[in-house]
Wavefront OBJ file of the C-alpha trace (Angstrom):
o trace
v -2.622 3.308 16.056
v -4.552 1.913 18.979
v -3.779 2.675 22.602
v -5.361 2.494 26.010
v -8.464 4.581 26.225
v -9.248 5.618 29.766
v -6.157 4.468 31.579
v -3.802 6.977 33.066
v -0.962 4.923 31.664
v -0.539 5.347 27.915
v -0.739 2.023 26.131
v 2.038 2.019 23.574
v 1.040 0.188 20.460
v 3.979 -1.212 18.533
v 4.468 0.641 15.314
v 5.603 -0.930 12.119
v 8.360 0.064 9.786
v 8.490 -0.707 6.102
v 10.519 0.449 3.097
v 13.110 -1.600 1.124
v 15.506 -0.295 -1.469
v 19.223 -0.591 -1.605
v 21.475 -2.787 0.503
v 19.596 -4.965 2.965
v 21.076 -6.615 6.000
v 20.634 -10.295 5.269
v 19.943 -12.500 2.257
v 16.887 -12.132 0.082
v 14.847 -15.007 -1.262
v 14.872 -15.565 -4.984
v 11.102 -15.213 -5.221
v 10.779 -11.656 -3.913
v 7.520 -10.331 -5.424
v 8.929 -7.203 -7.044
v 6.384 -7.408 -9.854
v 3.585 -7.037 -7.344
v 4.870 -3.655 -6.340
v 4.284 -1.822 -9.579
v 1.734 0.912 -8.969
v -1.035 0.641 -11.516
v -2.008 3.355 -13.943
v -4.857 5.425 -12.591
v -6.415 8.780 -13.236
v -7.246 11.096 -10.345
v -9.394 12.279 -8.707
v -10.975 9.374 -6.862
v -14.633 8.989 -5.971
v -16.959 6.182 -4.923
v -19.635 4.076 -6.574
v -21.500 2.154 -3.927
v -18.937 0.151 -1.983
v -16.108 0.723 -4.494
v -13.534 3.478 -4.867
v -13.040 4.410 -8.510
v -10.718 6.706 -10.420
v -11.756 9.443 -12.855
v -12.225 6.841 -15.611
v -14.651 4.845 -13.470
v -12.168 2.005 -12.898
v -11.904 0.413 -9.481
v -8.966 1.776 -7.481
v -8.269 -0.431 -4.498
v -6.433 1.322 -1.698
v -3.531 -1.034 -1.032
v -1.977 1.296 1.478
v 0.471 1.647 4.316
v 0.958 4.223 7.056
v 4.105 6.330 6.980
v 3.945 7.719 10.486
v 6.047 10.272 12.336
v 4.702 13.707 11.442
v 1.982 13.224 14.052
v 4.646 12.604 16.687
v 6.531 9.773 18.369
v 7.295 11.473 21.702
v 5.799 9.587 24.661
v 4.812 12.759 26.498
v 7.483 13.120 29.171
v 11.184 13.941 29.207
v 13.398 15.666 26.670
v 11.813 15.536 23.227
v 15.241 15.259 21.614
v 16.137 12.104 23.550
v 15.316 8.981 21.553
v 14.608 7.118 24.780
v 11.521 9.298 25.311
v 9.980 8.280 21.996
v 7.897 5.243 21.201
v 10.157 2.195 20.814
v 13.110 4.601 20.752
v 12.100 5.716 17.261
v 12.398 9.504 17.255
v 10.840 10.771 14.053
v 11.994 14.364 14.595
v 8.425 15.663 14.016
v 8.279 14.330 10.435
v 7.780 11.021 8.618
v 10.082 8.437 10.183
v 13.341 7.331 8.601
v 14.620 10.491 6.914
v 17.688 10.411 9.151
v 18.609 6.960 7.838
v 17.593 6.645 4.190
v 17.065 8.961 1.229
v 13.428 9.761 0.695
v 13.499 8.300 -2.813
v 14.823 5.004 -1.446
v 12.054 4.804 1.129
v 9.376 5.496 -1.461
v 10.915 2.969 -3.852
v 10.567 0.447 -1.039
v 6.861 1.145 -0.834
v 6.471 0.449 -4.527
v 8.559 -2.675 -4.161
v 6.255 -4.270 -1.598
v 3.149 -3.568 -3.632
v 1.342 -0.593 -2.170
v -0.280 2.076 -4.322
v -1.187 4.609 -1.639
v 0.041 6.040 1.645
v -1.868 7.266 4.683
v 0.292 10.167 5.863
v -0.442 11.200 9.475
v 0.101 14.753 10.728
v -0.690 16.650 13.900
v -2.389 20.016 14.147
v 0.619 21.225 16.086
v 2.903 20.240 13.199
v 1.055 22.589 10.847
v 1.970 25.574 13.012
v 5.408 24.401 14.173
v 7.929 26.966 12.927
v 11.005 25.312 14.502
v 13.344 23.892 11.848
v 14.022 20.188 12.032
v 17.498 19.298 13.266
v 20.274 18.493 10.827
v 20.699 15.059 12.398
v 17.031 14.223 11.853
v 17.411 14.634 8.086
v 20.966 13.314 7.839
v 20.111 11.102 4.856
v 18.206 13.938 3.168
v 20.440 17.018 3.532
v 18.308 19.070 1.143
v 15.731 19.241 3.939
v 18.042 20.992 6.406
v 16.512 24.162 7.814
v 12.987 23.100 6.832
v 10.008 23.245 9.147
v 8.120 19.996 9.746
v 5.371 21.169 7.392
v 7.900 21.859 4.641
v 9.295 18.358 5.109
v 5.732 17.018 4.917
v 5.336 18.922 1.633
v 8.491 17.308 0.266
v 7.330 13.843 1.290
v 3.982 14.372 -0.438
v 5.786 15.470 -3.614
v 8.049 12.413 -3.531
v 5.164 10.011 -2.990
v 2.891 11.459 -5.629
v 5.778 11.889 -8.052
v 6.273 8.129 -7.807
v 2.646 7.574 -8.788
v 1.361 6.810 -5.308
v -1.872 8.228 -3.942
v -1.695 10.138 -0.646
v -4.404 10.345 2.002
v -3.833 13.166 4.484
v -4.552 11.957 8.018
v -5.138 14.260 10.981
v -3.798 11.811 13.544
v -3.310 13.938 16.666
v -3.815 17.452 18.000
v -0.341 17.621 19.516
v 2.855 16.141 18.113
v 3.138 13.089 20.338
v 2.548 9.361 20.218
v -1.058 8.244 20.000
v -3.386 6.810 21.407
v -4.143 6.950 25.106
v -5.367 9.573 27.552
v -2.973 12.068 26.035
v -4.871 15.211 25.072
v -5.537 13.821 21.596
v -8.680 11.835 22.305
v -10.942 13.970 20.145
v -10.578 16.378 17.257
v -11.158 19.177 19.796
v -9.368 17.742 22.820
v -6.463 20.209 22.755
v -7.833 22.904 20.479
v -11.231 24.224 19.485
v -13.429 22.691 16.832
v -13.149 25.955 14.885
v -9.336 25.722 14.913
v -9.526 22.076 13.818
v -11.774 22.974 10.905
v -9.474 25.841 9.936
v -6.476 23.495 9.925
v -8.290 21.091 7.646
v -9.227 23.812 5.186
v -5.605 24.936 5.184
v -4.298 21.437 4.443
v -6.928 20.686 1.806
v -6.149 23.929 -0.016
v -2.410 23.417 0.337
v -2.478 20.254 -1.774
v -5.367 21.123 -4.044
v -3.125 21.398 -7.114
v -1.633 17.945 -6.546
v -4.249 15.576 -7.988
v -2.642 12.498 -6.436
v -3.449 13.807 -2.969
v -6.775 12.021 -2.983
v -8.219 11.973 0.516
v -8.770 13.668 3.862
v -8.831 11.222 6.791
v -10.503 13.515 9.288
v -9.341 12.233 12.677
v -7.761 9.164 14.175
v -9.299 6.881 16.802
v -11.826 9.172 18.447
v -12.145 7.919 22.005
v -12.989 8.662 25.611
v -10.872 10.904 27.783
v -10.886 10.517 31.555
v -14.330 12.047 32.014
v -16.296 12.027 28.783
v -17.227 9.832 25.844
v -17.479 10.878 22.223
v -20.862 10.191 20.653
v -22.499 9.760 17.263
v -25.411 12.119 16.873
v -26.208 13.808 20.186
v -25.501 17.267 18.817
v -23.096 18.367 21.546
v -19.419 19.317 21.525
v -18.419 15.630 21.620
v -20.574 14.609 18.625
v -18.182 12.977 16.156
v -20.917 12.424 13.578
v -21.811 16.121 13.483
v -18.190 17.322 13.547
v -17.065 15.022 10.734
v -20.166 15.772 8.666
v -19.596 19.513 8.964
v -15.860 19.583 8.250
v -16.282 17.117 5.385
v -18.797 19.417 3.743
v -16.571 22.432 4.369
v -13.572 20.732 2.768
v -15.595 19.882 -0.334
v -17.276 23.270 -0.676
v -14.538 25.649 0.499
v -11.201 23.963 -0.102
v -10.944 20.947 -2.397
v -13.932 19.244 -4.062
v -11.774 16.378 -5.350
v -10.878 14.756 -2.027
v -12.368 11.605 -0.608
v -13.687 12.299 2.892
v -12.622 9.493 5.236
v -14.580 9.103 8.472
v -13.361 6.623 11.055
v -15.750 5.070 13.528
v -15.593 5.680 17.273
v -12.718 3.795 18.826
v -13.781 3.650 22.466
v -16.548 4.627 24.880
v -17.039 3.816 28.533
v -14.813 2.998 31.487
v -12.624 -0.078 30.849
v -13.410 -1.729 34.166
v -15.367 -4.956 34.574
v -18.909 -4.137 35.601
v -19.008 -0.766 33.815
v -20.325 -0.333 30.256
v -17.483 -0.103 27.737
v -17.036 -0.961 24.092
v -15.398 -0.203 20.780
v -18.378 0.940 18.660
v -16.308 1.324 15.482
v -18.760 1.844 12.581
v -21.849 0.274 14.137
v -23.529 3.671 14.730
v -23.529 4.320 10.955
v -26.230 1.693 10.514
v -28.683 4.022 12.230
v -27.158 7.407 11.357
v -24.961 7.763 8.304
v -23.218 10.692 6.660
v -24.655 12.419 3.609
v -22.056 14.713 2.124
v -22.869 17.660 -0.075
v -21.195 15.763 -2.919
v -22.344 12.187 -3.363
v -19.602 9.697 -4.111
v -16.976 11.145 -1.770
v -17.569 9.308 1.525
v -15.296 6.506 2.725
v -15.699 4.919 6.147
v -12.697 3.486 7.987
v -11.898 1.283 10.969
v -8.847 -0.074 12.822
v -8.228 -3.592 14.109
v -5.358 -5.063 16.128
v -5.097 -8.482 17.736
v -4.647 -7.227 21.312
v -7.788 -5.064 21.300
v -11.335 -6.386 21.170
v -14.946 -5.330 20.672
v -15.061 -4.654 24.439
v -11.341 -4.661 25.227
v -9.314 -1.444 25.250
v -6.060 -3.269 24.526
v -4.592 -2.329 27.890
v -2.533 -4.649 30.037
v -2.738 -4.084 33.773
v -4.540 -0.841 34.545
v -7.532 -0.603 32.204
v -7.505 -4.309 31.348
v -10.826 -6.120 31.546
v -11.846 -9.755 31.269
v -13.372 -9.226 27.829
v -11.879 -11.237 24.958
v -9.400 -9.628 22.619
v -9.803 -10.148 18.883
v -7.021 -12.736 18.996
v -9.041 -14.762 21.529
v -11.970 -15.217 19.140
v -12.433 -18.275 16.974
v -12.147 -17.623 13.224
v -15.944 -17.820 12.876
v -16.564 -15.500 15.815
v -13.903 -13.090 14.554
v -15.584 -12.851 11.168
v -18.977 -12.264 12.774
v -17.621 -9.485 14.992
v -15.699 -7.807 12.159
v -18.764 -7.874 9.925
v -20.921 -6.410 12.677
v -18.468 -3.668 13.562
v -17.317 -2.480 10.147
v -17.558 -4.695 7.088
v -21.367 -4.512 6.903
v -20.967 -1.000 5.482
v -19.566 -2.323 2.209
v -21.258 -5.736 2.289
v -24.851 -4.475 2.364
v -25.790 -2.778 -0.869
v -28.415 -0.113 -1.568
v -28.418 1.202 1.983
v -28.126 4.781 3.160
v -24.817 3.776 4.794
v -23.344 1.795 1.882
v -19.803 3.012 1.218
v -16.268 1.697 0.816
v -14.669 0.537 4.059
v -10.949 1.236 4.352
v -9.224 -0.675 7.125
v -6.780 2.167 7.562
v -4.814 0.480 10.345
v -3.996 -3.128 11.078
v -0.676 -4.733 11.884
v 1.290 -7.163 14.002
v 4.798 -7.719 15.291
v 7.279 -9.168 12.834
v 10.354 -11.286 13.390
v 10.215 -11.137 17.180
v 6.524 -12.060 17.400
v 6.375 -15.727 18.406
v 2.932 -15.773 20.002
v 0.576 -18.261 18.409
v -2.532 -16.122 18.935
v -1.205 -12.885 17.364
v 0.143 -14.823 14.395
v -3.136 -16.709 13.904
v -5.103 -13.481 14.218
v -3.021 -11.831 11.502
v -3.521 -14.732 9.117
v -7.267 -14.764 9.832
v -7.535 -11.001 9.430
v -5.710 -11.102 6.107
v -8.186 -13.809 5.056
v -11.022 -11.426 5.925
v -9.485 -8.609 3.872
v -9.105 -10.954 0.908
v -12.564 -12.465 1.316
v -14.224 -9.049 1.370
v -11.907 -7.459 -1.224
v -11.445 -4.631 1.266
v -9.262 -1.551 0.970
v -6.530 -1.559 3.609
v -3.539 0.273 5.094
v -0.893 -1.545 7.125
v 0.550 0.087 10.257
v 3.339 1.029 9.863
v 5.587 1.077 6.852
v 8.854 2.466 8.229
v 10.862 1.598 11.318
v 14.360 1.337 12.763
v 16.508 -1.699 13.457
v 19.814 -2.282 15.190
v 21.524 -5.441 13.985
v 18.084 -6.704 12.875
v 16.611 -6.075 16.323
v 14.030 -3.461 17.296
v 10.353 -2.647 17.350
v 9.723 -4.968 14.429
v 6.189 -3.977 13.468
v 7.206 -2.119 10.327
v 7.494 -3.807 6.968
v 10.713 -1.936 6.198
v 13.430 -0.954 8.682
v 16.715 0.936 8.422
v 19.668 0.933 10.797
v 21.915 3.872 11.692
v 24.194 3.093 8.751
v 21.298 3.120 6.300
v 21.095 -0.642 5.819
v 17.599 -1.844 5.181
v 15.882 -4.836 6.750
v 12.870 -5.699 4.655
v 9.813 -7.876 4.686
v 11.293 -10.147 2.024
v 14.698 -10.746 3.543
v 13.707 -14.334 4.230
v 13.162 -14.301 7.993
v 9.889 -12.384 8.420
v 6.931 -14.703 8.997
v 4.482 -12.061 7.689
v 5.884 -12.165 4.146
v 3.668 -14.976 2.896
v 0.471 -13.417 4.254
v 1.416 -10.002 2.897
v 2.128 -11.440 -0.538
v -1.179 -13.280 -0.442
v -2.947 -10.024 0.407
v -1.201 -7.897 -2.204
v -1.659 -10.490 -4.945
v -5.242 -11.432 -4.043
v -7.702 -11.367 -6.883
v -10.373 -8.746 -6.537
v -12.606 -6.543 -8.580
v -10.806 -4.591 -11.269
v -11.783 -2.517 -14.259
v -14.914 -0.437 -14.831
v -17.506 -0.058 -12.094
v -20.938 0.881 -13.359
v -22.682 3.830 -11.695
v -25.052 2.764 -8.918
v -28.079 4.313 -7.298
v -27.243 6.598 -4.374
v -29.245 6.322 -1.159
v -28.834 9.120 1.366
v -30.172 9.871 4.824
v -31.387 13.308 5.859
v -31.002 14.003 9.580
v -31.951 17.557 10.640
v -31.861 16.364 14.236
v -30.124 19.400 15.711
v -29.997 21.955 12.904
v -30.080 22.467 9.153
v -29.112 19.522 6.984
v -29.058 21.141 3.547
v -26.934 18.906 1.319
v -27.789 20.590 -1.985
v -25.118 22.896 -3.356
v -27.789 24.728 -5.341
v -29.882 25.462 -2.275
v -26.855 26.413 -0.176
v -26.101 29.163 -2.678
v -29.600 30.669 -2.287
v -31.167 32.701 0.542
v -32.720 30.994 3.558
v -36.015 29.555 2.343
v -37.645 29.009 5.755
v -36.029 31.222 8.351
v -36.035 29.842 11.867
v -36.904 26.298 10.818
v -34.532 23.325 10.572
v -34.178 22.615 6.873
v -33.281 19.358 5.180
v -32.514 18.999 1.461
v -31.319 16.084 -0.659
v -27.946 16.289 -2.424
v -28.154 17.643 -5.956
v -29.204 14.866 -8.313
v -31.367 13.086 -5.749
v -35.042 13.317 -4.832
v -36.912 12.754 -1.588
v -38.394 9.256 -1.426
v -39.022 8.572 2.250
v -40.004 10.246 5.518
v -40.345 9.177 9.135
v -43.540 9.789 11.074
v -41.514 11.147 14.000
v -37.873 12.053 14.436
v -37.537 14.249 11.315
v -35.475 11.760 9.279
v -35.727 11.490 5.500
v -34.431 9.313 2.660
v -33.175 10.511 -0.727
v -32.139 8.683 -3.879
v -31.539 8.997 -7.590
v -32.786 5.453 -8.213
v -34.482 4.793 -11.575
v -34.348 8.390 -12.724
v -30.947 9.945 -12.120
v -30.869 13.700 -11.724
v -34.319 15.255 -12.178
v -33.829 18.909 -11.327
v -33.740 20.895 -14.568
v -30.507 22.908 -14.905
v -32.479 26.089 -15.418
v -35.418 25.015 -13.297
v -36.288 26.794 -10.107
v -37.649 25.705 -6.776
v -40.753 26.494 -4.763
v -41.365 26.555 -1.027
v -44.851 25.178 -0.367
v -46.573 26.004 2.916
v -50.237 25.493 1.967
v -52.573 23.513 -0.287
v -52.417 25.801 -3.336
v -51.431 22.947 -5.678
v -54.054 20.436 -4.538
v -56.462 20.136 -7.464
v -60.219 20.168 -6.955
v -61.268 16.561 -6.665
v -57.656 15.516 -6.046
v -57.709 15.311 -2.266
v -55.281 12.446 -1.597
v -55.383 12.766 2.221
v -58.860 13.890 3.245
v -58.961 15.822 6.504
v -55.186 16.334 6.547
v -53.133 19.372 5.645
v -51.338 18.693 2.363
v -48.127 20.374 1.197
v -48.136 19.396 -2.462
v -45.757 20.288 -5.287
v -47.157 21.677 -8.514
v -47.354 19.441 -11.577
v -43.875 19.122 -13.062
v -42.234 19.463 -9.625
v -40.919 16.919 -7.141
v -39.901 16.990 -3.490
v -36.238 17.528 -2.680
v -36.575 18.665 0.928
v -38.638 19.777 3.868
v -38.361 21.918 6.965
v -39.490 21.385 10.547
v -40.075 23.471 13.645
v -39.604 21.230 16.629
v -41.268 18.011 15.494
v -43.800 19.700 13.218
v -43.656 19.991 9.448
v -43.087 23.587 8.418
v -42.729 23.560 4.617
v -42.090 21.356 1.605
v -39.365 22.184 -0.911
v -40.147 21.387 -4.526
v -37.857 21.476 -7.576
v -38.800 21.755 -11.230
v -38.052 18.807 -13.529
v -37.584 18.914 -17.315
v -40.772 18.491 -19.284
v -41.929 14.923 -19.600
v -39.865 13.476 -16.764
v -42.700 13.325 -14.228
v -46.040 11.587 -14.412
v -49.199 12.807 -12.700
v -50.915 9.634 -11.501
v -50.390 9.091 -7.807
v -51.173 7.188 -4.631
v -51.170 7.922 -0.933
v -48.664 6.141 1.288
v -49.765 6.280 4.936
v -47.263 5.632 7.706
v -48.884 7.138 10.790
v -49.663 3.725 12.325
v -46.849 1.555 10.981
v -44.151 1.204 8.353
v -45.254 1.457 4.740
v -42.186 1.088 2.567
v -43.237 -1.580 0.089
v -42.123 -5.213 -0.160
v -38.717 -4.523 -1.758
v -37.805 -1.138 -0.342
v -34.172 -0.150 -0.661
v -32.204 2.404 1.296
v -32.263 0.594 4.613
v -33.816 1.658 7.889
v -33.321 5.428 7.766
v -35.249 6.092 10.997
v -34.679 3.202 13.362
v -37.573 2.605 15.749
v -39.869 5.059 13.933
v -42.732 4.535 11.500
v -41.601 5.277 7.952
v -43.191 5.767 4.559
v -41.423 5.427 1.215
v -42.316 5.817 -2.426
v -41.378 3.043 -4.860
v -38.219 3.173 -6.951
v -40.203 4.216 -10.038
v -42.015 7.014 -8.207
v -41.273 10.451 -6.850
v -42.669 12.156 -3.760
v -44.945 15.061 -4.615
v -46.517 15.885 -1.274
v -46.492 15.570 2.515
v -49.632 15.291 4.630
v -50.009 15.956 8.347
v -52.716 16.837 10.831
v -53.033 19.406 13.571
v -55.732 17.510 15.408
v -55.582 17.241 19.183
v -52.962 14.687 20.132
v -50.959 15.171 16.944
v -47.649 16.993 16.741
v -48.089 17.924 13.045
v -45.528 15.300 12.082
v -45.649 13.617 8.645
v -48.451 11.074 8.286
v -48.481 10.378 4.552
v -46.587 10.880 1.307
v -48.124 11.517 -2.082
v -46.186 9.260 -4.471
v -46.476 9.777 -8.204
v -45.107 7.733 -11.095
v -42.054 8.918 -12.962
v -42.666 9.865 -16.570
l 1 2 3 4 5 6 7 8 9 10 11 12 13 14 15 16 17 18 19 20 21 22 23 24 25 26 27 28 29 30 31 32 33 34 35 36 37 38 39 40 41 42 43 44 45 46 47 48 49 50 51 52 53 54 55 56 57 58 59 60 61 62 63 64 65 66 67 68 69 70 71 72 73 74 75 76 77 78 79 80 81 82 83 84 85 86 87 88 89 90 91 92 93 94 95 96 97 98 99 100 101 102 103 104 105 106 107 108 109 110 111 112 113 114 115 116 117 118 119 120 121 122 123 124 125 126 127 128 129 130 131 132 133 134 135 136 137 138 139 140 141 142 143 144 145 146 147 148 149 150 151 152 153 154 155 156 157 158 159 160 161 162 163 164 165 166 167 168 169 170 171 172 173 174 175 176 177 178 179 180 181 182 183 184 185 186 187 188 189 190 191 192 193 194 195 196 197 198 199 200 201 202 203 204 205 206 207 208 209 210 211 212 213 214 215 216 217 218 219 220 221 222 223 224 225 226 227 228 229 230 231 232 233 234 235 236 237 238 239 240 241 242 243 244 245 246 247 248 249 250 251 252 253 254 255 256 257 258 259 260 261 262 263 264 265 266 267 268 269 270 271 272 273 274 275 276 277 278 279 280 281 282 283 284 285 286 287 288 289 290 291 292 293 294 295 296 297 298 299 300 301 302 303 304 305 306 307 308 309 310 311 312 313 314 315 316 317 318 319 320 321 322 323 324 325 326 327 328 329 330 331 332 333 334 335 336 337 338 339 340 341 342 343 344 345 346 347 348 349 350 351 352 353 354 355 356 357 358 359 360 361 362 363 364 365 366 367 368 369 370 371 372 373 374 375 376 377 378 379 380 381 382 383 384 385 386 387 388 389 390 391 392 393 394 395 396 397 398 399 400 401 402 403 404 405 406 407 408 409 410 411 412 413 414 415 416 417 418 419 420 421 422 423 424 425 426 427 428 429 430 431 432 433 434 435 436 437 438 439 440 441 442 443 444 445 446 447 448 449 450 451 452 453 454 455 456 457 458 459 460 461 462 463 464 465 466 467 468 469 470 471 472 473 474 475 476 477 478 479 480 481 482 483 484 485 486 487 488 489 490 491 492 493 494 495 496 497 498 499 500 501 502 503 504 505 506 507 508 509 510 511 512 513 514 515 516 517 518 519 520 521 522 523 524 525 526 527 528 529 530 531 532 533 534 535 536 537 538 539 540 541 542 543 544 545 546 547 548 549 550 551 552 553 554 555 556 557 558 559 560 561 562 563 564 565 566 567 568 569 570 571 572 573 574 575 576 577 578 579 580 581 582 583 584 585 586 587 588 589 590 591 592 593 594 595 596 597 598 599 600 601 602 603 604 605 606 607 608 609 610 611 612 613 614 615 616 617 618 619 620 621 622 623 624 625 626 627 628 629 630 631 632 633 634 635 636 637
């Protein structure tokens, strides 16, 4: 959920409450869309193909999700934690998913199915993982079998109930400490209240814990990374606040050390800068991915995510009073301007195909007040935002699913609410203005069925250290000790390089996997494979692969090229005719180059889709930093 970013006062974002099941307080309309709520048949695990999420059969699986919050905390940060008055909107979750004091777990989950979702984003805190205090009997009054359980054991039971009902579960590390998010609260970053090493260890623990449950399909790495009082998070600076580097590293660790089946969900940056007029401040969201995108060790596992609420804005923290600026909120934008901003901040990732950043975008939080919301602007924003989700066929998760009500009064953001007697107030009781928009969203036509495999395009960015994304090479000894090494994911080949900045571009376009299963690799540091009469870059040092080999990586020392990494292809897959692609004085990527700008502001060279890179040329002349000047591009066989 979204909160104030820099302000000393925590901005409390209304949470939503959702499930419906048994007796509801109030009449229900005859046209309640129960049929919409049937979870479709699907086969785990999930992966991605371009901008689509697919199941194990290659069929599109659209995340029609909701957030079941509570295990990440509802305490506001002061006062007795057992006093409901000290929890957001008076909704004390008891350190576990909300509502277990008021309704049986099975009833809550049945409500999710009833309103049409097929997946649940399930927040947790790092503190919850280690919390050994049993939950109180009162907090699980409607689920007495959970008495004496720790919060983590309750979380386990909730996961079992959800997945047993056929729903997919995405684990979400929402907060460090078990308290309401998201202000200046000690939860601003993944390492705000604990070390990065401890955060990574917690993720490995959670990924392993649910490895044998195939319907646990994703790891949402951290929620709403934002500024604390003194410092901003960043995307690529290589320091302790670098969200790009931290998410890249833990994502790879989850896939290689804990659970290779999980989707890795990376949310954009939620806030940087001081929210005061005259000072720079913004909500970058996913815009940084255009210039620096993740390349996981396993292609087809990355999902990007973003959050949008009406009261925030591209340069508005969402605060009222302290921390409020004169910038427009999203609800202040015209429909056309709203679409333009949303596309710029997030939806471009799935809209633009064949880019290094192309991936599914999951809007993992959006929501609005329900029955009590009478404001014209919030209501219009919600309708317009739902239109955007439908127009883009986007994956989504409403915030939140479950809430409390007292005589049909309360927080109101949830889609399903229960009172103290266990009576449910649901979205389709006939008096919730959101029902029509929600039905339109759930029933919207979108892509279904098989999704054909697509070409993968991946960025290499050894900016601050090794960027070896090949499982095969990770299992082998260091092939250029002391240098920063960069290697394409298995199944891809190097196609592009930047003249400066060390960036590279990989793909499997036109050829698929080329590295022979039993084939080896060679580290090339000299011109041993340049044939007599085959000087393709006269006067330049040439690191060329042998015939039958292709480039999968390179290493650098500082800015200078150190070595080329070549892999052996099966016989007949590689041709030998070639050309030199110079890029020392300007871009040379061809008229229809795919992959996108993988080194913004730098000169770049790129082989054609039907070629492979077989060599790198550079010069050590005075004034040169031994950076790449040319690629030797050969035709595929």
